[in-house]
C-alpha positions in Angstrom: 37.7 25.4 41.4 38.2 23.6 44.7 36.0 20.5 45.1 34.5 20.2 48.6 33.0 16.8 47.9 35.0 15.0 45.2 33.8 11.9 43.5 34.7 9.3 40.8 32.4 8.6 37.8 32.1 5.1 36.5 30.7 4.4 33.0 30.2 0.8 32.0 27.4 -1.1 30.4 28.3 -4.3 32.4 26.3 -4.2 35.7 28.7 -6.7 37.4 31.7 -4.6 36.5 30.0 -1.5 37.9 29.1 -3.4 41.1 32.6 -4.6 41.7 34.3 -1.3 41.1 31.7 0.6 43.1 32.0 -1.8 46.1 35.8 -1.5 46.0 35.8 2.3 45.9 33.1 2.6 48.6 35.3 0.5 50.9 37.7 3.3 50.9 35.1 6.0 51.5 35.1 7.2 47.9 31.9 8.7 46.5 30.9 7.5 43.1 28.4 8.1 40.4 27.8 5.3 37.9 26.2 5.2 34.5 25.3 2.2 32.3 25.8 4.1 29.0 27.7 6.9 27.5 24.5 8.7 26.6 23.3 8.8 30.3 26.8 10.0 31.4 26.8 12.8 28.8 23.3 13.9 29.9 24.6 14.1 33.4 27.8 16.0 32.4 25.8 18.6 30.5 23.9 19.4 33.7 26.9 18.9 36.1 29.2 21.3 34.2 26.7 24.1 34.8 26.8 23.4 38.5 30.6 22.8 38.7 30.0 19.2 39.9 32.3 17.4 37.6 34.1 14.3 38.9 37.7 14.2 39.9 38.2 11.0 37.9 36.3 9.2 35.2 36.6 5.4 34.7 35.2 4.6 31.2 34.6 1.3 29.5 35.7 1.4 25.9 33.5 -1.4 24.5 29.9 -0.3 25.0 26.9 -0.6 22.6 25.4 2.5 20.8 28.2 4.8 22.0 31.6 3.4 22.8 34.1 4.9 25.2 35.9 7.0 22.7 32.7 8.6 21.5 31.7 9.2 25.1 35.1 10.7 25.9 34.8 13.0 22.9 31.4 14.2 24.0 32.5 15.2 27.6 32.8 19.0 27.9 
């Protein structure tokens, strides 16, 4: 499916990391969606897949509490 409005998804529990990555990407006109936990990202992906609004790229932190990066990756459909 052709994406008319592509974006990058950032998933990281560290607010400073999210802010730095977001600011860098926005400087280049890249749209982003960010999430502070794997659970929040998976809830979004469940809804987004129904609307065909999946990101072009996912940047995922491996070391997060409750649900680490690998567990989050495994849950993405």
